[in-house]
PyMOL CGO cylinders between C-alpha atoms (Angstrom):
from pymol import cmd
from pymol.cgo import CYLINDER

trace = [
    CYLINDER, 9.90, 33.37, 1.66, 8.47, 33.58, 5.04, 0.3, 1, 1, 1, 1, 1, 1,
    CYLINDER, 8.47, 33.58, 5.04, 7.18, 29.79, 7.27, 0.3, 1, 1, 1, 1, 1, 1,
    CYLINDER, 7.18, 29.79, 7.27, 4.00, 29.77, 6.12, 0.3, 1, 1, 1, 1, 1, 1,
    CYLINDER, 4.00, 29.77, 6.12, 4.40, 30.20, 2.77, 0.3, 1, 1, 1, 1, 1, 1,
    CYLINDER, 4.40, 30.20, 2.77, 7.38, 27.37, 3.31, 0.3, 1, 1, 1, 1, 1, 1,
    CYLINDER, 7.38, 27.37, 3.31, 5.36, 25.60, 5.49, 0.3, 1, 1, 1, 1, 1, 1,
    CYLINDER, 5.36, 25.60, 5.49, 2.85, 24.99, 2.52, 0.3, 1, 1, 1, 1, 1, 1,
    CYLINDER, 2.85, 24.99, 2.52, 5.38, 24.84, -0.03, 0.3, 1, 1, 1, 1, 1, 1,
    CYLINDER, 5.38, 24.84, -0.03, 6.69, 21.81, 1.25, 0.3, 1, 1, 1, 1, 1, 1,
    CYLINDER, 6.69, 21.81, 1.25, 3.17, 20.38, 2.40, 0.3, 1, 1, 1, 1, 1, 1,
    CYLINDER, 3.17, 20.38, 2.40, 2.47, 20.26, -1.46, 0.3, 1, 1, 1, 1, 1, 1,
    CYLINDER, 2.47, 20.26, -1.46, 5.45, 18.70, -2.10, 0.3, 1, 1, 1, 1, 1, 1,
    CYLINDER, 5.45, 18.70, -2.10, 5.47, 16.18, -0.10, 0.3, 1, 1, 1, 1, 1, 1,
    CYLINDER, 5.47, 16.18, -0.10, 1.50, 15.37, -0.81, 0.3, 1, 1, 1, 1, 1, 1,
    CYLINDER, 1.50, 15.37, -0.81, 2.90, 14.77, -4.73, 0.3, 1, 1, 1, 1, 1, 1,
    CYLINDER, 2.90, 14.77, -4.73, 5.48, 12.46, -3.45, 0.3, 1, 1, 1, 1, 1, 1,
    CYLINDER, 5.48, 12.46, -3.45, 3.01, 10.77, -2.27, 0.3, 1, 1, 1, 1, 1, 1,
    CYLINDER, 3.01, 10.77, -2.27, 0.32, 10.60, -4.57, 0.3, 1, 1, 1, 1, 1, 1,
    CYLINDER, 0.32, 10.60, -4.57, 3.24, 9.49, -7.24, 0.3, 1, 1, 1, 1, 1, 1,
    CYLINDER, 3.24, 9.49, -7.24, 4.52, 6.92, -4.84, 0.3, 1, 1, 1, 1, 1, 1,
    CYLINDER, 4.52, 6.92, -4.84, 1.46, 5.36, -4.33, 0.3, 1, 1, 1, 1, 1, 1,
    CYLINDER, 1.46, 5.36, -4.33, -0.03, 5.53, -7.71, 0.3, 1, 1, 1, 1, 1, 1,
    CYLINDER, -0.03, 5.53, -7.71, 3.00, 3.93, -8.76, 0.3, 1, 1, 1, 1, 1, 1,
    CYLINDER, 3.00, 3.93, -8.76, 2.57, 1.09, -6.09, 0.3, 1, 1, 1, 1, 1, 1,
    CYLINDER, 2.57, 1.09, -6.09, -1.02, 0.70, -7.70, 0.3, 1, 1, 1, 1, 1, 1,
    CYLINDER, -1.02, 0.70, -7.70, 0.27, 0.14, -11.27, 0.3, 1, 1, 1, 1, 1, 1,
    CYLINDER, 0.27, 0.14, -11.27, 2.89, -2.17, -10.81, 0.3, 1, 1, 1, 1, 1, 1,
    CYLINDER, 2.89, -2.17, -10.81, -0.29, -4.51, -9.24, 0.3, 1, 1, 1, 1, 1, 1,
    CYLINDER, -0.29, -4.51, -9.24, -2.73, -3.96, -11.97, 0.3, 1, 1, 1, 1, 1, 1,
    CYLINDER, -2.73, -3.96, -11.97, -0.28, -5.12, -14.08, 0.3, 1, 1, 1, 1, 1, 1,
    CYLINDER, -0.28, -5.12, -14.08, 0.65, -8.17, -12.69, 0.3, 1, 1, 1, 1, 1, 1,
    CYLINDER, 0.65, -8.17, -12.69, -2.66, -8.69, -11.54, 0.3, 1, 1, 1, 1, 1, 1,
    CYLINDER, -2.66, -8.69, -11.54, -3.88, -8.22, -14.86, 0.3, 1, 1, 1, 1, 1, 1,
    CYLINDER, -3.88, -8.22, -14.86, -1.94, -10.67, -15.66, 0.3, 1, 1, 1, 1, 1, 1,
    CYLINDER, -1.94, -10.67, -15.66, -3.45, -13.84, -14.22, 0.3, 1, 1, 1, 1, 1, 1,
    CYLINDER, -3.45, -13.84, -14.22, -0.59, -13.62, -11.68, 0.3, 1, 1, 1, 1, 1, 1,
    CYLINDER, -0.59, -13.62, -11.68, -0.88, -16.22, -8.93, 0.3, 1, 1, 1, 1, 1, 1,
    CYLINDER, -0.88, -16.22, -8.93, 0.40, -14.89, -5.74, 0.3, 1, 1, 1, 1, 1, 1,
    CYLINDER, 0.40, -14.89, -5.74, 2.63, -18.23, -3.84, 0.3, 1, 1, 1, 1, 1, 1,
    CYLINDER, 2.63, -18.23, -3.84, 2.05, -16.26, -0.48, 0.3, 1, 1, 1, 1, 1, 1,
    CYLINDER, 2.05, -16.26, -0.48, 1.32, -13.34, 1.39, 0.3, 1, 1, 1, 1, 1, 1,
    CYLINDER, 1.32, -13.34, 1.39, 5.19, -12.18, 1.53, 0.3, 1, 1, 1, 1, 1, 1,
    CYLINDER, 5.19, -12.18, 1.53, 6.05, -12.16, -2.33, 0.3, 1, 1, 1, 1, 1, 1,
    CYLINDER, 6.05, -12.16, -2.33, 2.31, -9.89, -2.46, 0.3, 1, 1, 1, 1, 1, 1,
    CYLINDER, 2.31, -9.89, -2.46, 3.53, -7.55, 0.58, 0.3, 1, 1, 1, 1, 1, 1,
    CYLINDER, 3.53, -7.55, 0.58, 7.19, -7.25, -0.82, 0.3, 1, 1, 1, 1, 1, 1,
    CYLINDER, 7.19, -7.25, -0.82, 5.71, -6.97, -5.17, 0.3, 1, 1, 1, 1, 1, 1,
    CYLINDER, 5.71, -6.97, -5.17, 2.65, -4.69, -4.12, 0.3, 1, 1, 1, 1, 1, 1,
    CYLINDER, 2.65, -4.69, -4.12, 3.18, -2.98, -0.06, 0.3, 1, 1, 1, 1, 1, 1,
    CYLINDER, 3.18, -2.98, -0.06, 6.80, -2.48, 0.69, 0.3, 1, 1, 1, 1, 1, 1,
    CYLINDER, 6.80, -2.48, 0.69, 7.24, 0.43, -2.49, 0.3, 1, 1, 1, 1, 1, 1,
    CYLINDER, 7.24, 0.43, -2.49, 5.58, 2.64, 0.31, 0.3, 1, 1, 1, 1, 1, 1,
    CYLINDER, 5.58, 2.64, 0.31, 5.05, 0.85, 3.23, 0.3, 1, 1, 1, 1, 1, 1,
    CYLINDER, 5.05, 0.85, 3.23, 8.57, 0.18, 3.94, 0.3, 1, 1, 1, 1, 1, 1,
    CYLINDER, 8.57, 0.18, 3.94, 10.38, 3.86, 1.93, 0.3, 1, 1, 1, 1, 1, 1,
    CYLINDER, 10.38, 3.86, 1.93, 8.58, 6.01, 4.69, 0.3, 1, 1, 1, 1, 1, 1,
    CYLINDER, 8.58, 6.01, 4.69, 5.87, 7.28, 2.47, 0.3, 1, 1, 1, 1, 1, 1,
    CYLINDER, 5.87, 7.28, 2.47, 2.63, 4.84, 4.06, 0.3, 1, 1, 1, 1, 1, 1,
    CYLINDER, 2.63, 4.84, 4.06, 3.75, 4.04, 7.76, 0.3, 1, 1, 1, 1, 1, 1,
    CYLINDER, 3.75, 4.04, 7.76, 5.59, 0.36, 8.95, 0.3, 1, 1, 1, 1, 1, 1,
    CYLINDER, 5.59, 0.36, 8.95, 3.03, -1.73, 9.19, 0.3, 1, 1, 1, 1, 1, 1,
    CYLINDER, 3.03, -1.73, 9.19, 4.81, -5.27, 10.06, 0.3, 1, 1, 1, 1, 1, 1,
    CYLINDER, 4.81, -5.27, 10.06, 5.77, -5.62, 13.94, 0.3, 1, 1, 1, 1, 1, 1,
    CYLINDER, 5.77, -5.62, 13.94, 3.17, -3.85, 14.74, 0.3, 1, 1, 1, 1, 1, 1,
    CYLINDER, 3.17, -3.85, 14.74, 0.60, -6.87, 15.18, 0.3, 1, 1, 1, 1, 1, 1,
    CYLINDER, 0.60, -6.87, 15.18, -2.51, -5.98, 12.80, 0.3, 1, 1, 1, 1, 1, 1,
    CYLINDER, -2.51, -5.98, 12.80, -5.33, -7.59, 12.63, 0.3, 1, 1, 1, 1, 1, 1,
    CYLINDER, -5.33, -7.59, 12.63, -6.22, -8.91, 9.82, 0.3, 1, 1, 1, 1, 1, 1,
    CYLINDER, -6.22, -8.91, 9.82, -9.44, -8.64, 8.75, 0.3, 1, 1, 1, 1, 1, 1,
    CYLINDER, -9.44, -8.64, 8.75, -8.38, -4.72, 9.51, 0.3, 1, 1, 1, 1, 1, 1,
    CYLINDER, -8.38, -4.72, 9.51, -5.84, -4.84, 6.58, 0.3, 1, 1, 1, 1, 1, 1,
    CYLINDER, -5.84, -4.84, 6.58, -8.05, -6.64, 4.34, 0.3, 1, 1, 1, 1, 1, 1,
    CYLINDER, -8.05, -6.64, 4.34, -10.59, -3.99, 4.93, 0.3, 1, 1, 1, 1, 1, 1,
    CYLINDER, -10.59, -3.99, 4.93, -7.91, -1.23, 4.83, 0.3, 1, 1, 1, 1, 1, 1,
    CYLINDER, -7.91, -1.23, 4.83, -7.05, -2.52, 1.14, 0.3, 1, 1, 1, 1, 1, 1,
    CYLINDER, -7.05, -2.52, 1.14, -10.47, -2.94, 0.14, 0.3, 1, 1, 1, 1, 1, 1,
    CYLINDER, -10.47, -2.94, 0.14, -11.04, 0.68, 0.89, 0.3, 1, 1, 1, 1, 1, 1,
    CYLINDER, -11.04, 0.68, 0.89, -7.98, 2.23, 1.09, 0.3, 1, 1, 1, 1, 1, 1,
    CYLINDER, -7.98, 2.23, 1.09, -6.49, 4.55, 3.41, 0.3, 1, 1, 1, 1, 1, 1,
    CYLINDER, -6.49, 4.55, 3.41, -5.32, 8.56, 3.51, 0.3, 1, 1, 1, 1, 1, 1,
    CYLINDER, -5.32, 8.56, 3.51, -2.86, 8.66, 0.84, 0.3, 1, 1, 1, 1, 1, 1,
    CYLINDER, -2.86, 8.66, 0.84, -2.85, 4.92, 0.03, 0.3, 1, 1, 1, 1, 1, 1,
    CYLINDER, -2.85, 4.92, 0.03, -5.24, 4.23, -2.66, 0.3, 1, 1, 1, 1, 1, 1,
    CYLINDER, -5.24, 4.23, -2.66, -7.87, 1.36, -2.63, 0.3, 1, 1, 1, 1, 1, 1,
    CYLINDER, -7.87, 1.36, -2.63, -7.09, -2.27, -3.96, 0.3, 1, 1, 1, 1, 1, 1,
    CYLINDER, -7.09, -2.27, -3.96, -10.18, -4.38, -6.33, 0.3, 1, 1, 1, 1, 1, 1,
    CYLINDER, -10.18, -4.38, -6.33, -10.26, -7.31, -6.07, 0.3, 1, 1, 1, 1, 1, 1,
    CYLINDER, -10.26, -7.31, -6.07, -9.73, -7.28, -9.59, 0.3, 1, 1, 1, 1, 1, 1,
    CYLINDER, -9.73, -7.28, -9.59, -5.78, -5.68, -8.30, 0.3, 1, 1, 1, 1, 1, 1,
    CYLINDER, -5.78, -5.68, -8.30, -6.13, -8.17, -5.58, 0.3, 1, 1, 1, 1, 1, 1,
    CYLINDER, -6.13, -8.17, -5.58, -8.26, -11.18, -5.47, 0.3, 1, 1, 1, 1, 1, 1,
    CYLINDER, -8.26, -11.18, -5.47, -10.07, -12.31, -1.55, 0.3, 1, 1, 1, 1, 1, 1,
    CYLINDER, -10.07, -12.31, -1.55, -7.26, -16.05, -1.71, 0.3, 1, 1, 1, 1, 1, 1,
    CYLINDER, -7.26, -16.05, -1.71, -3.72, -13.68, -2.57, 0.3, 1, 1, 1, 1, 1, 1,
    CYLINDER, -3.72, -13.68, -2.57, -5.57, -10.24, -0.48, 0.3, 1, 1, 1, 1, 1, 1,
    CYLINDER, -5.57, -10.24, -0.48, -6.07, -13.75, 2.40, 0.3, 1, 1, 1, 1, 1, 1,
    CYLINDER, -6.07, -13.75, 2.40, -2.35, -14.40, 2.36, 0.3, 1, 1, 1, 1, 1, 1,
    CYLINDER, -2.35, -14.40, 2.36, -1.45, -10.90, 3.13, 0.3, 1, 1, 1, 1, 1, 1,
    CYLINDER, -1.45, -10.90, 3.13, -3.83, -9.94, 5.67, 0.3, 1, 1, 1, 1, 1, 1,
    CYLINDER, -3.83, -9.94, 5.67, -2.02, -13.22, 7.49, 0.3, 1, 1, 1, 1, 1, 1,
    CYLINDER, -2.02, -13.22, 7.49, 1.72, -12.23, 7.18, 0.3, 1, 1, 1, 1, 1, 1,
    CYLINDER, 1.72, -12.23, 7.18, 1.10, -8.78, 7.79, 0.3, 1, 1, 1, 1, 1, 1,
    CYLINDER, 1.10, -8.78, 7.79, -0.52, -9.58, 10.76, 0.3, 1, 1, 1, 1, 1, 1,
    CYLINDER, -0.52, -9.58, 10.76, 2.08, -12.53, 11.90, 0.3, 1, 1, 1, 1, 1, 1,
    CYLINDER, 2.08, -12.53, 11.90, 4.94, -10.40, 11.21, 0.3, 1, 1, 1, 1, 1, 1,
]
cmd.load_cgo(trace, "trace")
């Protein structure tokens, strides 16, 4: 197999893995939100929803980067690259604020 075909195969494989893990994280947050779950703090939200991708090198590391809170909130609502957008039915505005504050301070 030549290098170009191998590169394409690897790229497609990585895309499929990223899609599957992002979809799994989205589904997990949807299940929790659908149960009327009340998050105790941003740390809990991060560990239950975000860390699945952002601690396993699927998505970029987001802690210890001092990202602005408004940037985090916008990214969560709109999505970015392989990360799906999270609607207010999946993470309410109050919880999103807690999450953004946690990420920006840690």
